[in-house]
MIVONU-409619 format. One record per atom (N, C-alpha, C): x, y, z negated; residue in three letters. Coordinates in steps of 0.001 Angstrom, whole numbers, plus 500000, padded with zeros to 6 digits. Each point is the difference from the previous one (the first is absolute). Layout:
N
XYZALA...
This chain:
276
547517232401795321MET501196500428499189MET500348499139498951MET501146499879499584SER500544498939499049SER500948500770498929SER500139498979498767ASP500746500864498841ASP501802499872500946ASP500643500785499084TRP501656500059500331TRP500391498622500232TRP500762499872500936LEU500818498902500254LEU501197500187500128LEU500735499442498655HIS501613500327499817HIS500769499265501286HIS500877500758500417LEU501063499831501071LEU500851498889499873LEU500466499974498567TRP500901498969499763TRP499305499447498438TRP500573498895499647THR500208499586498731THR500652500764499227THR499562500183498461GLU500734500630498960GLU501085500044500185GLU500857498433499885ASN501237500141500236ASN500919500130501144ASN499566500451500838GLU500504500047501289GLU499782501164500650GLU499497501107499308ILE500007501423500437ILE501458500678500213ILE500451500610501016PRO501316500518499665PRO500046501372499862PRO501255500459498850HIS499827501225499691HIS499097500440498825HIS499553498779499463ARG498883500314499023ARG500902500669498511ARG499200500752499400ASN500533500697498845ASN498917499868499041ASN498778499412499958GLY498772500391499266GLY499247498723500165GLY499118499735499005GLU498692499247500235GLU498907500099500155GLU499851501568500505GLY498523500412500015GLY499077499974501330GLY499116500564500208GLU499276499873501386GLU500847500917500840GLU500612500879499649GLU500925500998500907GLU501396499436500391GLU500178499282499374ASP501467498835500176ASP499533498909500773ASP499087499866500763THR499445498977500599THR498759500271501568THR501008499665500860PRO499478500338501311PRO499136499042500096PRO499045500713500921ALA498804499155500251ALA499201500871501146ALA499102499120500715ILE498916500377501004ILE498598499712499570ILE499227501128500212MET498767499545500065MET499155500148501519MET499488498923500448SER499456499737501071SER498555500175500256SER499476500693501130PHE499413500142500680PHE499449499544501376PHE499628498820499884LEU499882499162501141LEU499043499918500728LEU499736499762501499LEU498925499771500660LEU500038498356500591LEU498618499746499901ASP500021498797500648ASP500427499933501264ASP500620498966500693ALA500816499911501172ALA499018500194501051ALA500008500698501304PRO499308500127500992PRO499628498793500554PRO498964500027500850ASN499667498657500471ASN500913499166500946ASN500928500893500657GLU500909499214500487GLU501363501038499760GLU501375499123499602GLY500883500659499596GLY499886500345498518GLY501287500733499718ARG499989500554498670ARG500188501192499877ARG500001500797499037ARG499884501370499781ARG501481500654499756ARG500481501106500299ALA501359500514499402ALA499400500829498687ALA501170499897498949CYS500073500505499196CYS501222501171499630CYS499731500608499016VAL500397501156499893VAL500488500190498444VAL501483500148499745VAL500175500199498298VAL500392501670499643VAL498894500309498865VAL499648501562500366VAL501243500143498626VAL500588501031500267CYS501165500692498732CYS499384501410499633CYS499261500231498855PRO499644501416499564PRO501127500934499684PRO500107501120499946GLY501050501033499778GLY499849500035498437GLY500919501187499796GLY500077500413498857GLY501674500277499606GLY500427500227500696GLY501723500197499602GLY500692499144499625GLY499627498602500005TYR501079498954499419TYR499576500540498166TYR499188500630499682PHE499493500335498720PHE498852499013499284PHE499025500359501083LEU498693498894500019LEU499419499735501239LEU498717499241499848ARG499596499902501276ARG498627500612499823ARG499410500637501200ALA498912500644500069ALA498914499189500268ALA499006500392498950GLY498610498639500486GLY499298500366501065GLY499987501454500621HIS499286500222501092HIS500795499508501445HIS501165499751499969GLU500846499607501083GLU500059498344499956GLU498924499367499021GLY499980498642499942GLY498945499498500587GLY499079499149498952GLU498949499827500663GLU499163500389500857GLU499529501181500119PRO499142500507500798PRO500522500376501376PRO501568499496500215ILE500680499668501164ILE499730498737500588ILE500191498813498870ALA499484498800500228ALA498657499921500590ALA499218500620499538ARG498241499804500255ARG500017500944501515ARG500683501089500552TRP500192500298501183TRP500216498868501047TRP501015499694499672LEU500839498594500768LEU499035499113500366LEU499420499593498544ASN498891499130500466ASN498851500412501045ASN499296501300499926SER499361500248500736SER500386500124501239SER501041499899500365ILE500633500174501388ILE500396498556500800ILE499613499051498782GLY500531498486500720GLY501339499190499246GLY500527500833499323LEU501270499467499615LEU500053499347498437LEU500327499389499307SER500507499414498937SER500828500977499375SER500499500162498425ALA500856500770499666ALA500127499730498522ALA501178500093499704VAL500464499988498593VAL500632501241499666VAL499536500215498537VAL500793500926499219VAL500949499742499027VAL501471500980500467LEU501117499297499172LEU500063500973498829LEU500284498975498800ARG500358500675498554ARG501472499668500168ARG501019501265500586TYR501386499612499854TYR500444501057498699TYR501210499490499791ARG500619500907499012ARG500454501033500052ARG499661501172499266VAL500367501261500071VAL501260500285498757VAL500212501388499841GLN500745500244498952GLN499558499238498597GLN501045500194499185PRO501047499788500201PRO501050499045500796PRO499154499076500451TYR500754498905501338TYR500541500924500942TYR501191499655500519ARG500603500720500956ARG500324499250500994ARG500635500451501036TYR500193499493501528TYR500541498511499548TYR499961498955500460PRO498891499710501230PRO498865499096499476PRO499810500230498750SER498575499113499356SER498859500320500724SER499685500921500411ALA498629500263500993ALA500035499378501504ALA501319500260500321LEU500329499428501515LEU499620498345499994LEU500913499422498728ARG499532498611499686ARG498463499695500072ARG499512500727499408ASP498172499876499539ASP499681499987501604ASP500244500974500607ALA499212500058501482ALA500351498737500960ALA501374499622500044GLN500321499297500904GLN499400498410499125GLN499682500133498982ARG499411498654499616ARG498785499974500245ARG499233501022499702ALA498779500115500355ALA499302499329501303ALA501156500457500811ILE500078499851501343ILE500003498549500434ILE500928499394499383ARG500516498373500089ARG498314499288499564ARG499861500701498625TYR498814499356499234TYR498768500026501051TYR499561501045500983VAL498830499711500880VAL500152499232501299VAL501169499561499886ARG500262499084501465ARG500015498780499372ARG500465499885498774ASN499899498711499432ASN498368499633499767ASN499391500833499843GLU498341499494499657GLU499376500487501146GLU500569500173501286ALA499111500130501346ALA498935499020500386ALA500584499064499750GLU498933498897500539GLU498867500020499199GLU500053499969498686ALA498846499890499258ALA499502501331499655ALA500409501261500586TRP499472501105499910TRP499189500581501258TRP500264498805500868GLY499591500671501178GLY500634501097500806GLY501325500115500083ILE500959500745500595ILE500825499611500839ILE500256500928500695ASP500918499739501378ASP501196500393499260ASP501222498883499876PRO501421500337499292PRO500771501009501234PRO499719500206501372GLU500174500902500360GLU500055501284500103GLU498586500308499452LYS499069501502499698LYS499954500027498483LYS501469500375499536ILE499987500259498534ILE500504501546499911ILE499508500922499631GLY500275501242500102GLY500262500723498711GLY500714501351499960ILE500000500737498571ILE499611501367500407ILE499472500453498529LEU499560501491499945LEU500309500695499200LEU500539501336499883GLY500131500663498622GLY500153501386500092GLY499671500606498964PHE499698501153499605PHE501425500734499330PHE500065501022500534SER501105501041499467SER501240499152499401SER500280500250498628ALA501180498762500050ALA499618498314500403ALA498744499958499927GLY499541498307500101GLY500354499827501662GLY499849501294500841GLY500319500025501288GLY501540499606500085GLY500950500658499157HIS501577499574499840HIS499996498644499824HIS499461499490499111LEU499805498655499727LEU499770498944501226LEU499032500762500713ALA499630498813501567ALA501128500326500889ALA500283500944500172ALA500960500453500735ALA501499499398499803ALA500292499871498774ASN501006498908499432ASN500039498706500380ASN498799499295499709ALA499433498691500443ALA499925500139501454ALA500045500765500601SER500014500156501578SER501514499700500712SER500790500629499125VAL501208500372500566VAL501256498594499510VAL499723499554498688ASP500392499293499294ASP499273498542499754ASP500355498939500613ASN499124498853500110ASN500741499052500399ASN499583498499499719ASP500719498880500905ASP499018499064500262ASP500486498614500242GLN499108499237501085GLN499855498926498709GLN500310499907498595GLY499809499204499246GLY501039498926500405GLY499851499158498342GLN501117498985500064GLN499079498602500319GLN500164499496500936PRO499502498824500533PRO500176498909498856PRO501040499675499046GLU500601499175499099GLU499279500351498758GLU499597500786499699ALA499633500426498650ALA499212498995499441ALA500206500011498026ALA499200499095499909ALA498591500687500098ALA499876501321499451ASP498674500815499930ASP499287500070501181ASP499102499400500568PRO499579500342501286PRO499542501287500502PRO500053501203498987ILE499312500846500548ILE501577500878500407ILE501107499823499399GLU501083500487500889GLU500356499659501062GLU499300498975500720ARG500255499009501138ARG499696500912501227ARG499003501269499612HIS499306500733500928HIS500859501539500335HIS499503500569501027SER500494501199500328SER499183500943499169SER500939501027499875SER499784501176499123SER499578500736500904SER500079500238501349ARG500311501180500845ARG498145500264500410ARG499773501152499762PRO498255500463500164PRO500103500026501508PRO498939499781500773ASP499418499782501246ASP500109501641500566ASP499263500832499042PHE499790500932500279PHE500278501248498793PHE500041501103500035GLN500012500836498656GLN499239500916500362GLN499197500829498911VAL499109501256500126VAL500517500873498831VAL500712501128500309LEU500381500949499125LEU499337501554499934LEU499175499870498804CYS499446501040499517CYS501039501122499119CYS499832501540500939TYR500955500412499150TYR500895499821499068TYR500919499337500952PRO501063498821499230PRO501356501067499602PRO500516499927498862VAL501531499618499514VAL500898499509501111VAL500790500309500594ILE500733499464500980ILE501656500464499355ILE500151501134499704SER501303500215499920SER500531500510498619SER501288499694499498PHE500200500605498580PHE501126501024500453PHE500193500492501319GLY501036500920500346GLY499495501425499327GLY501312500673500302ASP499756501443499322ASP498994500923500472ASP499720499966501648ALA499343501029500712ALA498487500019499619ALA499512498743500051PHE498462499587499666PHE499585498608499068PHE500967499811499661GLY499831498507499165GLY499178500455498781GLY499479499005499617HIS499209500126498705HIS500515499667498725HIS500609500861499253LYS500470499882498841LYS499257499134498611LYS499348500306500075GLY498624499257498853GLY500548498324500159GLY499525499512501342SER499920498817500332SER501433499335499627SER501131500661500577MET501517499587499995MET500211499996498219MET499845500924499105TYR500118499891498849TYR499513498899499206TYR498658499624500295ASN499268498895499638ASN500445498667500452ASN500570500407501232LEU500700498369500710LEU501192499714499379LEU500831501091500001LEU501601499940500219LEU500488500287498429LEU498834500820499059GLY501007500815498508GLY500029500965500688GLY500402500678498775GLU500472501591499939GLU501098500106500931GLU501358499374499954GLU501116500387500628GLU499896499074501346GLU499437499981501038PRO499813499183500856PRO501451499639500895PRO500327498820500057ASP501051499697500859ASP500153500631501412ASP500582500928500683PRO499681500576501219PRO500251498847500946PRO500479498930500115GLU499950499400501213GLU498582498871499802GLU499671499985498836LEU498782499159499998LEU498736500823500523LEU500356501633499311ALA498832500692500809ALA499602500097501458ALA501507500227500606GLU499889500078501327GLU499705498508500727GLU500395498871499312PHE499633498869500872PHE498513499882499517PHE499204500467498985LEU498402500218499941LEU499268501166500549LEU500743500702500592SER499421501019501110SER499855498986501123SER498653499470500335LEU499606499233500616LEU500112500089501532LEU500211501138500530GLU499830500391501404GLU501308499695500532GLU500982499808499120ARG501262499629500393ARG500270498742500402ARG499053498880499328ARG499903498710499926ARG499247499177501412ARG499230500708500763VAL499046499655501017VAL501003499165501031VAL499081499058500548THR500911499271500897THR499114499589501069THR500145499354501393PRO498914499669500616PRO499293499067499746PRO500353499196498844GLU499298498857499368GLU499122500445499256GLU499788501264499672THR499195500572498934THR498876499933500382THR498811499559499055PRO498526500065500471PRO499185500843500518PRO499285500016500934PRO499113501176500541PRO499259500897498867PRO499853501074500434ALA499695500863498524ALA498861501199500321ALA498942500109499293PHE499112501229499867PHE500345500774498974PHE500188501518500268LEU500375500671498992LEU498835500977499926LEU499684500960498786TRP499324501129499910TRP500967500797498690TRP499389501781500375HIS500395500649498989HIS499284501244500234HIS500221500974499316THR499488501135499769THR500999501105499989THR499962501018501038ALA501071500874500136ALA500333501024499153ALA498937500482498982ASP500287500740498763ASP500127498754498790ASP500305498835500210ASP500259499281498587ASP501200500523499358ASP499851500443498679ALA500770500793499380ALA500607498767498858ALA499591499066499966GLY500054498528498989GLY501460499358500712GLY499682499269501141VAL500732499391500961VAL500132500868501425VAL501385500733500620LEU499691500375501078LEU500026499618501344LEU498847500196500531ALA499980499426501532ALA501236499794500437ALA501203500685500048ASP501488499299500451ASP500364498532500032ASP499171499435498700ASN500416498687499669ASN499198499186501535ASN498657500241499833SER499595499313501646SER500323500338501198SER500505501427500036TYR500529500243501162TYR501703499285500301TYR500507499706498769ALA501163499288500426ALA500121498642500178ALA498920499386499447MET499590498730500185MET499847499726501411MET498870500895500644ALA499679499565501105ALA500993500460501209ALA501011500888499546MET500992499941500732MET500892499049500280MET500445499312498934ALA500737499021499899ALA499124498688500760ALA499011499466499524LEU499158499125500832LEU500164500165501658LEU499995501298500504ARG500093500425501304ARG501245499551500433ARG501113500561499196ALA501258499940500569ALA500499498196500006ALA499122499057499085ASN499974498506500384ASN499227499586500829ASN499380500577500608GLN498766499700500929GLN499027499001499254GLN499586500434498973VAL499003499198499051VAL498598500834500128VAL498822498828500250ALA499058500882500413ALA499324500623498625ALA499498501059500290HIS499270500781498597HIS499206501331500731HIS498976499996498727GLU499261501400500356GLU499773500823498793GLU500339501355500441LEU500264500977498802LEU498822501041500082LEU499451500037498897HIS499165501264500073HIS499884500924498802HIS500295501313500057VAL500187501079499175VAL498745501063499808VAL499410500163499162PHE498918500902499983PHE500376501171499287PHE499258500994500540GLU500448501512499298GLU500118500134498615GLU499073499708499404ASN499421500204498768ASN499607498728499310ASN500478500257498456GLY499449498773499089GLY501436499991498970GLY499627499625498757LYS500633499994498788LYS500866498367500283LYS501174499869499014HIS500209498682499991HIS498900498970498844HIS500175498840500930GLY499363499039498874GLY498359499992500270GLY499833500025501414LEU498885499910500495LEU498920499161500190LEU500688498513499950ALA499583498701500465ALA499095499962500951ALA498835499611499870LEU498888499962500717LEU499534501440500824LEU500778501159498804SER499169501271500713SER498681500546499920SER499214499127499191GLU498793500531500030GLU499231501382500082GLU500723500577499118GLU499749501852500043GLU500522500672500994GLU500963499318501016LEU500319500501501428LEU499613499404501013LEU499253500435500699PRO499440499109500965PRO500899500022501294PRO500393500933500021ASP501019500048501431ASP501246498977499599ASP500554500003498733VAL501218499015499622VAL499567498777500252VAL498363499869499080ALA499462498632500007ALA499950499150501444ALA500473500566500981GLU499863499629501342GLU501038498787500058GLU501281500398499401TRP500676498788499825TRP499641498967499982TRP499132499398499388THR499611498563499606THR499644499627501328THR498958500747500975LYS499614499506501424LYS501039499955500904LYS501117500644500147LEU501217500036500594LEU500926498828499540LEU500096499707499161CYS500635498803499205CYS499207498705500475CYS498800499718499892GLU498749499133500491GLU500391499823501242GLU500369500861500933ARG499958499831501379ARG501335499610500524ARG500683500655499352TRP501705499529500023TRP500184498183499663TRP499611499765498940LEU499559498560499628LEU499442499206500591LEU498708500480500875ALA499485499406500918ALA500605499423501296ALA500929501376500215ARG500805499548501470ARG500774498974499577ARG500338499849498887ARG501161499169499700ARG499568498503499578ARG498672499852500332GLY499270498436499743GLY499683500039498644GLY500014501107499267MET499963499312498287MET498704500099499495MET499222500753500465THR498235500013499262THR499470498760500726THR498851500030499252SER498977498592500240SER498783500533499519SER498724499353500478PRO498903500315499611PRO499883499368498490PRO499037501001499383VAL500217499375498518VAL498476499267499654VAL500056498674499598ASP499011499337499557ASP500158499526498791ASP500145500563499282GLY500096499763498194GLY501222500081499278GLY499953499861498651HIS501084499923499358HIS500027498666498857HIS501352499694499735LYS500543498964499273LYS499938500535498690LYS
């Protein structure tokens, strides 16, 4: 584990309106040594918190679980309210570019960089998965030359929609303000933004989640299916919102094993032989 690594120098941070820690996007790295042959996959972890805060139990513990199955990880300190869209998205895009830029030094395969998010962090992860670019080859900043497209996405009880039927109003208000632009709210209902180029996805939810309705995951899975994007969806019968590793509910805790197998089938896991 390292200290926080700032994603930009202070005078380069887009949309910045303060000088404190919460105004400074950063990542904390949880890197494994490269395996004997090849390089590791890496995951950008986006804790949830309704775009109001970032939940600690959805950050470092998740990175350490990813380490345990052979993936390196970085936890993203993205900006939350009073910051509005697109600040958090820019932070996530930059984090992916940053990891690609450091891939050789960190023993990471630049074509095996994914994003994982919980709740509103799931919305951020999905947003980065549908809104990305291949980088600017002529950019003066070498980080900006890299693609911001994740190679896979893991969405855990994600906020997906801002629509009236099952959208998460709290996340929408924190991201867009008290009087959201209806067109922007529709644009950020991410089930509408999936294309055949969207990265493969693993999703899980609980059917009786009262905080973020499971309809969000159903809608995203249907959009992925309609666009023939590889995906896997698991909906567990019972469980409150915000379970993360779900140590208190063994049935729901199976999501980590299911996700590990999904990642393994995609060639993302590798033997664990030490930490950096």
